[in-house]
Structure formats: structure tokens, C-alpha cells
C-alpha positions as CSV (number, residue, x, y, z in Angstrom):
1,M,0.0,0.0,0.0
2,K,1.0,3.7,-0.3
3,A,1.8,5.8,2.7
4,A,3.3,9.2,3.4
5,F,6.4,9.9,5.5
6,Y,8.4,12.8,6.9
7,N,11.7,12.7,5.1
8,G,13.7,14.7,7.5
9,N,14.0,18.0,5.7
10,G,10.4,19.4,6.0
11,T,9.1,17.5,2.9
12,M,6.4,14.8,2.8
13,I,7.1,11.9,0.5
14,V,4.8,9.0,-0.6
15,K,6.2,5.5,-1.0
16,D,5.3,1.9,-0.6
17,Y,4.6,0.5,2.8
18,P,3.9,-3.1,3.8
19,D,0.3,-4.2,3.6
20,L,-1.4,-4.4,6.9
21,T,-3.3,-7.3,8.4
22,P,-5.6,-6.9,11.4
23,G,-4.4,-8.8,14.5
24,P,-6.6,-10.2,17.2
25,G,-9.2,-7.7,18.4
26,E,-8.3,-5.3,15.6
27,A,-10.0,-3.8,12.5
28,L,-8.4,-2.9,9.1
29,I,-9.8,0.5,8.0
30,K,-9.6,1.9,4.6
31,V,-8.7,5.6,5.2
32,R,-11.0,8.1,3.6
33,S,-10.0,11.3,5.3
34,T,-7.2,12.4,7.6
35,G,-6.7,16.0,8.9
36,I,-3.3,17.6,9.1
37,C,-2.8,18.7,12.7
38,G,-0.6,21.4,14.0
39,S,1.5,18.8,15.8
40,D,2.0,17.1,12.4
41,L,3.4,20.4,11.0
42,N,5.7,20.8,14.0
43,M,7.0,17.2,13.8
44,N,7.7,17.6,10.1
45,L,9.8,20.7,10.8
46,D,11.6,19.1,13.8
47,K,12.5,15.8,12.2
48,S,16.2,15.2,11.6
49,G,15.6,11.9,9.8
50,P,12.9,10.0,8.0
51,D,10.1,8.2,9.9
52,S,9.7,4.5,9.8
53,D,5.9,4.6,10.2
54,P,3.4,7.1,8.7
55,A,1.8,9.6,11.1
56,G,-1.7,11.1,11.0
57,H,-4.2,10.9,13.9
58,E,-7.4,12.7,12.7
59,V,-8.7,9.7,10.8
60,A,-12.0,8.5,9.4
61,G,-12.6,5.5,7.1
62,E,-14.4,2.3,6.4
63,I,-13.7,-1.0,8.1
64,V,-12.9,-3.6,5.4
65,S,-11.8,-6.6,7.5
66,V,-11.4,-7.7,11.1
67,G,-9.1,-9.9,13.1
68,D,-9.8,-12.8,15.4
69,G,-12.3,-12.0,18.2
70,V,-14.0,-9.2,16.3
71,E,-17.5,-9.8,14.9
72,E,-17.8,-9.5,11.1
73,K,-20.8,-7.3,11.5
74,H,-18.4,-4.4,11.8
75,I,-17.2,-4.8,8.2
76,G,-18.5,-1.9,6.1
77,S,-18.9,0.4,9.1
78,R,-18.0,4.1,8.6
79,V,-15.9,5.1,11.6
80,A,-13.9,7.8,13.2
81,V,-10.7,6.1,14.5
82,E,-9.4,6.9,17.9
83,V,-5.8,6.5,16.8
84,L,-3.9,7.5,20.0
85,G,-5.8,6.1,23.0
86,S,-8.5,3.4,23.0
87,G,-7.4,2.2,19.6
88,R,-4.0,1.3,21.1
89,A,-4.7,0.8,24.8
90,C,-4.5,-2.5,26.6
91,Q,-8.1,-2.2,27.9
92,N,-7.1,-3.9,31.1
93,C,-4.9,-1.6,33.2
94,W,-6.1,0.7,36.0
95,Y,-6.2,3.7,33.6
96,C,-8.1,1.8,30.9
97,R,-10.7,0.7,33.5
98,Q,-11.2,4.4,34.3
99,G,-11.7,5.1,30.6
100,Q,-8.5,7.2,30.5
101,Y,-6.9,5.2,27.6
102,I,-4.4,7.9,26.6
103,H,-2.6,7.3,29.9
104,C,-2.4,3.5,29.4
105,P,1.2,2.5,30.1
106,N,0.8,-0.6,27.9
107,R,-0.3,1.1,24.6
108,S,0.8,-0.7,21.5
109,S,3.8,0.9,19.8
110,G,4.9,1.0,16.2
111,M,1.4,1.4,14.8
112,S,1.1,3.4,11.6
113,G,-1.1,6.4,11.2
114,G,-3.7,7.8,8.8
115,F,-1.4,9.3,6.2
116,A,-1.7,6.0,4.4
117,E,-4.2,4.0,2.4
118,Y,-5.1,1.7,5.4
119,I,-4.7,1.7,9.1
120,T,-5.2,-1.0,11.8
121,R,-6.6,-0.2,15.3
122,K,-8.4,-2.1,18.1
123,I,-12.1,-2.3,17.5
124,E,-12.6,-0.4,20.7
125,G,-11.1,2.6,19.0
126,C,-13.6,2.7,16.1
127,Y,-16.5,5.0,16.7
128,L,-19.5,4.8,14.3
129,L,-20.3,7.9,12.2
130,S,-23.9,8.8,11.7
131,D,-25.2,8.0,8.2
132,H,-25.3,11.5,6.9
133,M,-21.9,12.6,8.2
134,T,-19.4,13.5,5.5
135,W,-15.8,12.4,5.4
136,D,-14.8,16.0,6.2
137,E,-16.8,15.7,9.4
138,G,-15.5,12.2,10.1
139,A,-11.9,13.5,10.3
140,L,-13.1,16.4,12.5
141,V,-14.3,14.1,15.2
142,E,-10.8,13.8,16.7
143,P,-10.0,17.5,17.1
144,L,-13.5,18.2,18.3
145,A,-13.1,15.5,20.9
146,V,-9.9,17.2,22.2
147,S,-11.9,20.4,22.8
148,I,-14.9,18.6,24.2
149,H,-12.5,17.0,26.7
150,G,-11.1,20.4,27.6
151,V,-14.5,21.9,28.2
152,R,-15.7,19.0,30.2
153,I,-12.5,18.7,32.3
154,G,-12.8,22.4,32.9
155,K,-16.2,21.8,34.4
156,M,-18.0,24.4,32.4
157,A,-21.5,25.1,33.6
158,G,-24.3,26.2,31.4
159,G,-24.4,30.0,30.9
160,E,-20.8,30.6,31.9
161,T,-18.5,33.0,30.0
162,V,-15.7,31.2,28.2
163,S,-12.6,32.8,26.7
164,I,-10.6,30.9,24.2
165,L,-7.0,31.8,23.3
166,G,-6.2,30.9,19.7
167,S,-8.4,30.1,16.7
168,G,-6.5,27.4,15.0
169,T,-8.3,24.0,14.6
170,I,-8.4,23.3,18.4
171,G,-9.4,26.9,19.2
172,L,-12.2,26.7,16.7
173,T,-13.4,23.3,17.8
174,A,-13.3,24.7,21.4
175,V,-15.7,27.4,20.3
176,A,-18.0,24.8,18.8
177,A,-17.7,22.6,21.8
178,A,-18.4,25.3,24.3
179,K,-21.4,26.5,22.3
180,A,-22.8,23.0,22.0
181,L,-22.4,22.3,25.7
182,G,-24.2,25.4,26.8
183,A,-21.7,28.3,27.2
184,G,-23.3,31.7,27.8
185,K,-20.9,34.1,26.0
186,I,-17.7,33.0,24.2
187,F,-14.8,35.3,23.4
188,A,-11.7,34.3,21.3
189,T,-8.4,35.5,20.0
190,A,-7.3,34.9,16.4
191,R,-4.1,35.5,14.5
192,H,-5.6,35.5,10.9
193,P,-8.7,37.0,9.3
194,Q,-10.1,33.6,8.2
195,Q,-9.8,32.3,11.7
196,K,-11.7,35.3,13.1
197,K,-14.4,34.8,10.5
198,A,-14.7,31.1,11.3
199,A,-14.8,31.7,15.1
200,L,-17.7,34.2,14.8
201,A,-19.6,31.8,12.4
202,L,-19.2,29.0,15.0
203,G,-20.7,31.0,17.8
204,A,-18.1,33.3,19.3
205,D,-19.7,36.5,20.5
206,A,-16.6,38.6,19.8
207,V,-13.1,37.8,18.5
208,S,-9.9,39.9,18.9
209,I,-7.1,39.8,16.4
210,T,-4.0,39.2,18.5
211,T,-2.2,42.3,17.2
212,E,-5.0,44.5,18.5
213,N,-4.1,43.7,22.2
214,N,-7.7,44.4,23.4
215,F,-8.8,40.9,24.4
216,E,-8.6,41.4,28.2
217,E,-10.5,44.7,28.0
218,M,-13.2,43.0,25.8
219,V,-13.8,40.2,28.3
220,L,-13.7,42.4,31.3
221,D,-16.2,44.9,29.8
222,A,-18.6,42.0,29.0
223,T,-18.4,40.6,32.5
224,N,-18.7,43.7,34.6
225,G,-15.0,43.5,35.4
226,R,-15.0,39.9,36.6
227,G,-13.3,38.0,33.8
228,A,-14.1,34.7,32.2
229,D,-15.4,31.8,34.2
230,L,-13.4,29.4,32.1
231,T,-10.4,30.1,29.8
232,I,-9.1,27.5,27.3
233,E,-5.6,28.0,26.1
234,T,-5.0,26.4,22.7
235,V,-1.9,28.1,21.4
236,G,1.1,26.6,23.2
237,G,4.4,27.0,21.4
238,S,7.8,28.3,22.5
239,K,6.5,31.4,24.4
240,G,4.6,31.6,27.6
241,D,2.7,34.8,26.9
242,T,-0.7,33.1,26.4
243,L,-0.4,31.5,29.9
244,T,0.0,35.0,31.4
245,Q,-2.9,36.2,29.3
246,A,-5.1,33.3,30.5
247,I,-4.4,34.2,34.1
248,Q,-5.2,37.9,33.4
249,V,-8.4,37.3,31.6
250,T,-9.9,34.7,34.0
251,R,-11.9,35.8,37.0
252,R,-11.1,35.1,40.6
253,Q,-11.7,31.4,41.4
254,G,-12.1,30.8,37.7
255,R,-10.6,27.8,35.8
256,I,-7.9,27.7,33.2
257,V,-7.5,24.6,30.9
258,I,-4.3,24.2,28.9
259,L,-4.8,22.4,25.6
260,G,-1.8,24.0,23.8
261,V,1.5,22.1,23.8
262,F,4.4,24.2,25.1
263,Y,8.0,23.7,24.3
264,G,10.9,24.5,26.7
265,Q,10.7,26.3,30.0
266,H,8.6,29.4,30.7
267,E,8.7,31.8,33.7
268,I,5.3,32.3,35.2
269,D,4.5,34.8,38.0
270,W,2.4,32.6,40.3
271,T,1.3,35.5,42.5
272,G,-1.7,36.1,40.2
273,P,-3.3,32.7,40.1
274,V,-2.6,32.2,43.9
275,L,-4.2,35.4,44.9
276,K,-7.1,34.9,42.5
277,E,-7.5,31.3,43.6
278,Q,-7.5,30.1,40.1
279,T,-7.5,26.4,39.1
280,I,-5.1,25.5,36.3
281,Q,-5.8,22.2,34.6
282,G,-3.8,20.4,31.9
283,S,-5.8,18.5,29.3
284,I,-4.5,15.9,26.8
285,C,-6.5,14.3,24.1
286,Y,-9.7,12.5,25.3
287,G,-11.3,9.8,27.3
288,I,-14.4,8.9,29.2
289,I,-16.0,11.4,31.6
290,D,-19.3,10.6,33.4
291,G,-19.6,7.4,31.4
292,R,-19.3,8.9,27.9
293,H,-16.3,9.0,25.6
294,D,-15.5,12.4,24.1
295,F,-15.5,10.8,20.6
296,E,-19.2,9.8,21.2
297,S,-20.0,13.4,22.1
298,A,-18.1,14.7,19.1
299,V,-20.0,12.4,16.7
300,E,-23.3,13.6,18.3
301,I,-22.4,17.3,17.9
302,L,-21.2,16.8,14.3
303,S,-24.4,14.9,13.5
304,D,-26.6,17.9,14.4
305,D,-28.0,19.6,11.4
306,D,-27.2,23.0,13.0
307,C,-23.5,22.1,13.4
308,N,-21.4,24.0,10.7
309,L,-18.0,22.9,11.9
310,S,-17.1,21.4,8.5
311,Q,-16.7,25.0,7.2
312,I,-13.2,25.1,8.8
313,V,-12.1,22.5,6.2
314,T,-10.7,24.9,3.6
315,H,-8.5,22.6,1.5
316,R,-8.5,18.9,0.5
317,Y,-5.6,17.0,-1.2
318,S,-5.1,13.4,-2.3
319,L,-2.5,11.2,-0.6
320,D,-0.2,11.7,-3.6
321,E,-0.5,15.5,-3.1
322,I,0.2,15.4,0.6
323,D,3.4,17.6,0.4
324,A,1.3,20.3,-1.2
325,G,-1.2,19.9,1.5
326,F,1.4,20.4,4.2
327,K,2.7,23.5,2.5
328,T,-0.8,24.9,2.3
329,A,-1.4,24.1,6.0
330,Y,1.9,25.9,6.9
331,D,1.0,29.0,4.8
332,K,-1.9,30.8,6.5
333,S,-1.8,33.5,3.8
334,S,-3.4,30.8,1.6
335,G,-6.6,31.2,3.7
336,S,-6.1,27.7,5.1
337,I,-7.6,26.6,8.4
338,K,-8.0,22.8,8.3
339,V,-6.3,20.9,5.5
340,Q,-7.4,17.3,5.0
341,I,-6.0,14.4,2.9
342,H,-8.9,12.6,1.2
343,Q,-8.9,9.2,-0.6
344,S,-11.5,7.5,-2.7
């Protein structure tokens, strides 16, 4: 089969890869759509040598065969694939029994990702799409689940004010998640005009372009000087300025959830969050909260006729065109937000 790889110098190449066979408890999925994540872009830039396995974790496709122990009734199912957690987890350890599959210490290693014609994963990691969901929407289940997890782990209550730092894919899915789960007012920051437009279309009440430096004033004015009940940080990166901004924009005794991935060490003045009695919570990927997996909630939201999240998919490329897809995803002057790789 064909698969795409980082070649070590910022270029994606497509080459042959051994055909996959589902093992016991696994399904073989024909990949239909895979989103390019910001982490994929960063890994491509950071690689010093070629990968031995294809990446790609925002995956949707069709089950075409199953391994021992999996009922054949699953063949033909259209699914979103939970590539990182339940699709690889042992299902037996303490973390798995709590539904926190991403923390399983026994996750299978060396499993290829969705930048390929096929992928194998444990059947527990395959979540049924609704009949009318498109492949665009199928590959949005994973990033939406990330944001749903952040909103839920941040204990957002209905009617609360939510501020979201960043309007990349995770920032925009955080807007959609907060809106669907009952937020009162939603405020966001954005770096690019297309991101601001998308955030407003998804339900943000106001969006500040980062160069305007008026976000804190915007949120405080709308909350009678209190600040946001819940702030979701989605930017991450090599600077810590959005962590400071999150502390400043969040009310006393408010909550801050960090979805962005930070690199290196950052100095934070802890006087603010201590005096304001703020809760700072890390959030990684997804899992089960209150008996429901975040993937299930994401499928439900995307299945709603009123959900317009698929508008953030601005570009689609074939697997053979994946390098052009990565270049478009890097270049925000192209108008790109979410770039996906589609296969027939």
C-alpha cells in the first residue's frame, strides 16, 4: 500500500509500505480522510531523519476486514478512528478501567497512522459515524473530541462565560464545543482573518485579532470586570505569553484549561493565580468522563444539522498531493484553516 512519511527536511514523501493485516481484536480500516494537525506540522519541521511509520491521527474511514475475536458485522462500518488512545490501549490496566486510555502504560507501539491507504486499530477505537456525516466531518471528530474533553474537564456550567486563546483548529473546535455544551458568552483570539471569521460563524460573541491587544478589555467589559469563568488556552508553542494572558483574563476562582502544547521552560508569575485562587488544569486528548467518551459526544455534535464545523475544512488534497497539503497548511496566507487528505 501507499503511505506518506516525513523525510527529515520538511518534505512529505509518498512511498510503498507493507500491507497491513488486522491482529486479534483489531480492524483494518480503509482511510477516507485524515486531517493535518498542528502537531504534524511541528513534527515535520523538527524531524532530523525519516520516519519508519506514517503519522496522522485525525482519521475517518471504512472497516474492510477484522481480526480474530471481532465480529464480522463491523465490516462496512464508517468510523472515526481513535488512533492514539483506545485504539492502542490494553483495555485492562487501571487507567483503561477508568476510561483514560491515553494514559495507558501498555499502549501498542509502532502502529502506523492515517497518512496511508489503510490503518489498523483495536475495534474499541472505532466510533460509528452517523449515516449523513461526510468524510470531512469524520476527520473532525478527533480535534473536536480534544476540545470537548477540555471543556468537560474544565467543568464548564451552562451559561458561563468562556474565553478561548487561539483560533486554529483546536481553538475553533473549542468554540464549537463550548457553544454546543451550553456556554453563555464566548470570546476568542485569532491570528488570521479567516480564523476570526470562522470563530464568529461557529458561535463566538466577539473575536480579537492578537495584534489588537484588546482581548482582556473585551472580556472584562462584557463581564462587569470579573473576567471569564473558564479560559481555554490552545496556542502553546515556545513562548509563555498566552499562559500569562489566560491568568489575566480569567476571574477570581475561575478555571484555566491548557490544551496547547508548550516547548521549553517558561517563567510564570504565580502570584496572580494564587491570589485569585484560580485552578489551572492540563488536558490531553480525550477519554471517558461521566460514562461517555469524548468521541461519542463529538459524533453527536457533528451529526446535528445545526453544526457547521465542517466549514473550517478549507483545503483537500489526495495522498499523492500530501506535500502540497502540508505547504498549504503551513501558509496561512493561503486562507487555510484545516487541511485534510482525502482518498476515494
